[in-house]
C-alpha positions in Angstrom: -23.9 -29.0 -50.4 -27.4 -30.5 -49.2 -29.6 -27.1 -50.9 -33.1 -27.4 -52.2 -32.4 -27.7 -56.2 -34.7 -25.8 -57.6 -37.1 -26.7 -60.5 -37.8 -23.8 -63.0 -40.5 -22.5 -60.7 -39.7 -22.8 -57.8 -41.7 -22.9 -54.5 -40.1 -21.0 -51.5 -39.7 -23.0 -49.1 -41.0 -23.7 -45.4 -38.7 -22.0 -43.8 -38.3 -19.4 -45.4 -41.5 -16.4 -44.2 -41.2 -13.0 -44.1 -43.0 -10.4 -41.6 -45.6 -8.6 -43.3 -45.5 -4.7 -42.9 -47.6 -2.8 -40.8 -48.0 -1.4 -37.2 -47.5 2.5 -36.4 -43.8 1.9 -36.3 -43.6 0.6 -39.2 -45.9 4.3 -40.8 -44.6 6.9 -38.4 -41.0 5.8 -40.1 -42.7 5.4 -44.1 -43.8 8.7 -43.6 -40.7 10.4 -42.0 -39.0 8.4 -45.4 -41.1 10.6 -47.3 -41.6 13.7 -46.1 -37.6 14.5 -46.2 -38.1 12.9 -49.6 -34.9 10.2 -48.4 -34.9 6.7 -49.7 -34.2 3.0 -47.8 -32.4 0.2 -49.2 -35.4 -2.0 -47.7 -37.9 -0.7 -49.9 -35.5 -0.3 -52.9 -33.9 -3.8 -52.2 -37.7 -4.9 -51.8 -36.1 -6.6 -48.2 -37.7 -9.9 -47.0 -37.3 -8.7 -43.6 -38.5 -4.5 -44.0 -41.6 -5.5 -41.8 -39.8 -6.8 -39.0 -37.3 -3.8 -38.6 -39.3 -0.7 -39.8 -41.4 -2.0 -36.9 -38.6 -2.3 -34.4 -38.0 1.7 -36.2 -35.3 0.3 -37.7 -34.2 1.5 -41.0 -31.4 1.5 -43.9 -31.1 4.8 -45.5 -29.5 4.7 -49.0 -27.6 7.9 -50.1 -27.4 9.7 -53.1 -30.8 8.5 -54.3 -32.7 5.4 -55.7 -30.4 4.8 -59.4 -27.2 3.1 -59.4 -24.4 3.4 -61.7 -24.4 -0.7 -62.2 -25.9 -2.9 -63.8 -25.4 -6.1 -61.4 -28.4 -8.9 -62.4 -29.1 -9.6 -58.8 -29.6 -5.9 -57.9 -33.3 -4.0 -58.4 -32.4 -1.1 -57.8 -33.3 1.0 -60.6 -30.3 1.1 -62.8 -28.9 4.4 -65.3 -28.3 7.8 -65.6 -28.5 9.3 -61.6 -29.5 13.3 -61.3 -27.5 15.7 -59.8 -27.1 15.4 -55.5 -29.3 16.3 -53.3 -27.0 18.6 -51.4 -29.5 18.6 -48.2 -29.6 15.3 -48.0 -26.4 14.2 -44.8 -28.6 17.6 -43.0 -31.9 15.5 -43.2 -30.5 12.5 -42.7 -29.0 13.6 -39.3 -31.6 15.4 -38.0 -33.9 12.0 -38.8 -31.8 9.6 -36.6 -31.4 12.5 -34.2 -35.2 12.8 -33.9 -35.6 8.8 -33.5 -32.9 8.9 -31.0 -31.0 5.8 -32.1 -28.6 4.0 -30.9 -27.8 2.5 -33.5 -28.0 3.9 -37.7 -27.0 1.8 -40.9 -26.2 3.4 -44.4 -25.7 2.4 -47.6 -25.5 3.5 -51.3 -25.6 3.3 -55.3 -23.1 3.5 -56.8 -22.5 6.6 -58.4 -19.2 6.4 -60.6 -20.8 9.5 -63.0 -19.3 11.5 -60.0 -15.2 12.3 -59.6 -15.4 10.8 -56.4 -17.8 8.7 -56.9 -20.0 10.4 -53.8 -17.0 9.8 -51.1 -17.3 13.3 -49.5 -21.0 13.0 -49.2 -21.2 10.0 -47.8 -18.2 11.0 -45.4 -20.6 14.4 -44.4 -23.5 12.5 -43.8 -21.6 10.2 -41.5 -20.2 13.8 -39.9 -23.9 15.3 -40.1 -25.1 11.9 -37.7 -22.2 12.1 -35.5 -22.6 16.3 -34.8 -26.7 15.2 -34.0 -26.1 12.2 -32.1 -23.1 11.8 -31.0 -23.8 8.4 -28.9 -25.0 6.9 -32.1 -23.1 4.0 -33.7 -22.8 4.2 -37.4 -22.7 1.6 -40.1 -21.7 2.7 -43.3 -21.6 -0.2 -46.2 -19.8 1.2 -48.8 -19.5 0.0 -52.8 -15.8 -0.2 -54.1 -14.7 3.6 -55.4 -13.0 1.6 -58.5 -10.2 0.5 -55.2 -9.2 4.3 -55.3 -7.7 4.9 -51.8 -8.7 8.8 -51.7 -11.8 8.1 -51.7 -12.3 5.1 -48.8 -9.9 7.3 -46.7 -12.5 10.0 -46.8 -14.7 7.5 -45.5 -12.7 5.8 -43.4 -11.6 9.1 -41.8 -14.8 10.1 -40.5 -17.3 9.1 -37.1 -17.5 5.6 -38.1 -17.8 2.5 -36.3 -18.2 -0.1 -38.8 -17.2 0.0 -42.7 -19.1 -2.9 -44.5 -18.6 -4.2 -48.3 -20.2 -6.9 -49.8 -18.5 -9.3 -51.7 -21.7 -11.2 -52.2 -20.7 -13.8 -54.2 -17.3 -16.3 -55.3 -15.6 -15.8 -58.1 -16.5 -17.9 -60.2 -20.0 -16.4 -60.4 -18.7 -13.0 -60.4 -18.6 -11.9 -63.1 -22.2 -13.0 -64.0 -23.6 -11.9 -60.2 -22.1 -8.6 -59.9 -20.4 -7.7 -63.3 -19.8 -4.2 -62.7 -17.4 -5.1 -59.3 -14.1 -6.8 -59.4 -13.5 -9.6 -56.8 -9.8 -8.8 -56.1 -10.8 -5.6 -55.5 -13.5 -6.0 -53.2 -10.9 -7.7 -51.0 -8.3 -5.0 -51.3 -10.9 -2.0 -50.2 -12.1 -4.1 -47.5 -7.6 -4.5 -46.2 -7.4 -1.0 -47.6 -9.7 0.2 -44.6 -7.5 -1.7 -41.8 -4.5 -0.2 -43.2 -5.9 3.5 -43.2 -7.8 3.0 -39.8 -7.0 -0.5 -37.7 -9.5 -0.3 -35.5 -12.6 0.4 -37.4 -14.6 -2.6 -37.8 -14.7 -4.2 -41.3 -17.7 -6.0 -43.0 -18.6 -8.5 -45.7 -21.5 -10.4 -46.9 -22.9 -12.7 -48.9 -25.6 -14.4 -50.8 -26.2 -17.9 -50.9 -28.0 -19.9 -53.8 -26.6 -19.0 -56.9 -25.1 -22.3 -57.5 -22.5 -22.0 -55.7 -20.5 -24.6 -54.6 -19.4 -25.4 -50.0 -16.0 -25.2 -51.3 -15.7 -21.8 -53.0 -17.4 -20.5 -49.8 -14.6 -21.2 -47.5 -12.1 -20.0 -49.9 -14.4 -17.2 -49.8 -14.3 -16.8 -45.9 -10.7 -17.4 -45.6 -10.0 -14.6 -48.0 -11.8 -12.4 -46.3 -9.5 -12.9 -43.1 -6.9 -13.3 -45.0 -7.5 -9.2 -45.5 -8.9 -8.2 -42.3 -12.2 -8.9 -42.4 -14.3 -8.9 -39.1 -18.1 -9.6 -39.7 -19.5 -12.2 -41.7 -23.6 -11.9 -43.0 -24.6 -15.1 -44.9 -28.3 -15.1 -47.0 -30.4 -16.6 -49.3 -30.6 -14.7 -52.5 -34.1 -14.3 -53.4 -35.1 -13.3 -56.5 -36.8 -9.5 -56.3 -38.3 -9.8 -59.4 -38.1 -12.0 -63.2 -35.3 -9.7 -64.6 -33.1 -10.4 -61.9 -31.4 -13.6 -62.0 -32.9 -16.8 -60.9 -32.2 -18.8 -57.6 -30.9 -22.2 -58.3 -31.1 -23.2 -54.9 -32.7 -22.9 -51.4 -29.9 -23.6 -48.6 -31.7 -25.0 -46.0 -31.0 -23.6 -42.1 -28.6 -27.1 -41.0 -26.6 -25.8 -43.7 -26.7 -21.8 -43.1 -25.3 -22.9 -39.3 -22.8 -25.0 -40.5 -21.1 -22.5 -42.8 -21.8 -19.8 -39.5 -19.9 -22.9 -37.6 -16.7 -22.8 -40.2 -16.8 -19.8 -40.1 -16.4 -18.6 -37.2 -13.1 -21.0 -36.6 -11.1 -19.0 -39.2 -11.6 -15.9 -36.5 -14.2 -13.7 -37.3 -15.8 -11.3 -34.4 -19.6 -12.4 -35.6 -21.3 -14.6 -38.4 -24.5 -14.3 -38.7 -25.9 -16.4 -41.3 -29.5 -17.7 -42.0 -32.5 -17.8 -44.8 -33.1 -14.1 -44.3 -29.7 -12.7 -43.2 -29.1 -9.3 -44.5 -26.2 -7.3 -44.7 -27.8 -4.8 -42.4 -30.9 -7.9 -40.5 -29.7 -7.1 -36.7 -26.2 -4.8 -37.3 -26.1 -3.5 -33.7 -26.4 -7.1 -32.5 -22.9 -7.7 -34.6 -20.7 -4.8 -33.0 -22.0 -6.1 -29.1 -19.6 -9.4 -29.6 
């Protein structure tokens, strides 16, 4: 790959430009989040697209609090022992989604390994609550791996969900360093299991680039995802959220992202979103239109 190799204190390349947060819709959405004590992965993960998405009235709701039981080395979400689940959260999120009259809603969650069902029922209850209030709203859920437990995956898949997403994040060689609480093969099996339970569901996964992966390794992961029935792929540049997370080892050029998109499409993905600022939920509503 022709990525820009980094010095110890890398400078953000010219092709990465983030839109500043602000505007009437941004302020409205932020106030709604605070009023209902809701969390967004946009804020917790310091997403570079928050200004753009929030200004369009779109946010990714993060379920089950803002403390994660996993300690992935790329993620800025707080780690530790979470509090009790908020039983009112599903209805609060459904109320907000209905009030905003969203056509497309994206949900994600922290990992909750402390719970017997890892939060699967809470997730499913939220999806069902949104569907009751606004049945026309299409829903996407970015799930944790549920430790590969069939009953947990089934509970979420057997809801009115359009897209089930689960990110593979990186190549197998770097998995332990980047995503030490997860397993590459287990993540693939979760995507395959979702298709087995409900063949009509759209499955989606994503990778962050810039950890030192090679092009050959990426192409091998793309092929693995297709073999496990993955329909949609997202590819984006890893950006170090804070000094506590892993450093960026390379900035991937826009041309490389474009080339990788073409390679992935040749494998049969129905949609590939690939670019420096792409995240799993970025322009998610467009991923299902093809």
